[in-house]
N, C-alpha and C positions, 0 to 999 in steps of 0.2 A: 148403634147397630147391634142387633141381637145376634146370638151365637149362630142361629140357623142361616141368617143372611151372610154372616162372615164366612161360614163354610161354603155356601153357594158361590160367593164371590171368589174365594180361593180356588174352588173346583173349576170355575169358568176360566180363570187365568191359567191354571195348571194343565188343563186338558189339551190346549193347543201345543204346549211344550212336550207333553207326553206323546202326542201324535207325531210330532216332528221327530222325536227320538225313535219311535217305532218305524217310521218311514225310512229314516237313515239306516236302521238295522236291516230292513228289508232290502234297501239299495245295496248295502254292503254284502248281504248274502247273495244277491243276484250277480253283483260284480264278481264275487268269489267263484260262482259257478261258471261264468263266462271266462274268467281267467284260467280256470281248470281246463276248459275246452281248448283255449289257445295253447296252454302248456302241453296238452296232448298232441296238438299239431306240431309244436316245436320239437318235442321229444321224438316224434316220428320222423321229422325232417333230418334231425341229427343222426338217427339210426339209418337213414335212407329207406325207411319203411313207408313207401308211398301208398300202400294199401290201407294202412291205418290212417294216414293223412286224409286219403280220399273218403274214408268211412266217417269223417267228421262233417262231411258236406252232404246235403240232400242230393238225390239223383238229378233234380232239376236245377242245381246250382248254376248260377251265371255270374261271371266276373266281367268288370269293365276295366280293361288294362290299356292305358294310353288311347282311350277313345274307342277301342275295339272290344266287341262282345266276345267272350270266350266261355265255352262250356266247361263243366267239371272235367270231362275226359281230356279236353284240349289243354286245360291248365295243368293237370297232373302229368300229362305227357311232356309238356314244356318244362315242367320242374324236374322231371326225371332226366331229360336231356341236358338241362343246365346244372341244377344243384346236385343231381345224381352223380356228376363227375367231379364234384368238389368234396374235399374232406371238411365237413362242418364241425366247428368246435363250440359254437354258441348260437342260441336262438332265444330271443326274449320278446314278448309282446307286452306293451304298456297300454293299459286301458285309460282313455281320457274321460269317456262318459258312456253310460248305458241308459237308454230310454226304453220303457216297456209300453206296448199297446197290445192288450190281450196276450196272445202267446208269441208275439213278435217282439224281438229285441233289436234295437238299432244301437250299434256300438261304434264309437270313434276310437281308433286305436293306432298305435305305431309299433313297428316290428323292426328288430335288428338281428341280422344273421351274419355271423363271422365264420370264416373258414380259410382253407388254403387250397390254392390251385396246385394239385399234385404234379402236373406236367411241368410247370415253371417254378414250383415251390415258392410262391409269393402269396402274401395274405390278401384275402378278399373280404369286402364288407358290402352287404346289401341292406339298405334301410328304406322304410316307406311308411306312409300314413294311409289308412283306409277308412271307409265307412262301410261297415259290415252289417248284414242282417242275419239274425239267428232265429230259429223257431224252437219253441219248447214242444216236444212230442213225447208225452208221458214224462218220464224223468230224464230224458235225453235232450241235449241241445244239438241242433244241426244247423250248420251255416248254409243259408239259402242264396246269398249274394254278397259280392264284395266289389266296391268301387275304389280303385286306386286313385288317391288324391295327389300323391307325390312319391318320388322314389329317387334314390341315388345308388350307384354302383361304383365302388372304389377298388382299385387293384394296386397293391403295394403303397397304399396311402394316397394315391392320386385318383380323384374323381374322373371316371371315364364316361359316365352317362348319367343324366338327370332327366326327370320328367315331372310335370306339374309344378306347383308353387312350393318349391323346396324351402323350408324355414332357413333363415340366415344364421341362426345359432343351433348348436347341437340339440335336437329335439329328443334325443334318446338317453340323455345323461341320468335322468331320474324318472320316477314314476309319476311325477306331477304333470298335469296337462301342459301342453305347449301353449303359449299365449296366442291369442288371435292375431292375425296379420295386422300390422300397424299399431299394436298395443305397445305401450311403454311400460317398462318394469317399475 
């Protein structure tokens, strides 16, 4: 094999690996941007700043919560009435996957919110998994929809409410994706 053919063969093999590396870097940058948007939401919730939380969502935002469709205004009002009365100490969103199609991002995520009910001075924990859609508008990401997949609410360590297909093991311990239902470790 002459030198030209050897370089051509090397380039043909190396190019796909270089493209995979470039795609992974783009995916990491995209995931980082989405994580920053979720972090903004969490920081706003901890501060009780529902105006900032609301500003992360498009005006036409729609959520599906336990099979019911909820507008952005209804969701924020509900959160003010519920979480607004709780002293929140922790909020973290874990991203399982981000898929992009044009300027639309589909994100599978899990969120954990910890706090204390000041009336009874007992710890509270709210966790849930969602399928969210975000749109890129200029340099800004806005959440356009959210579908609740599962959730749990615990008071003083006791689960008082669940919805959806709640994972059997703690899905919020790490940032690694939760295994699909029925998967074996």
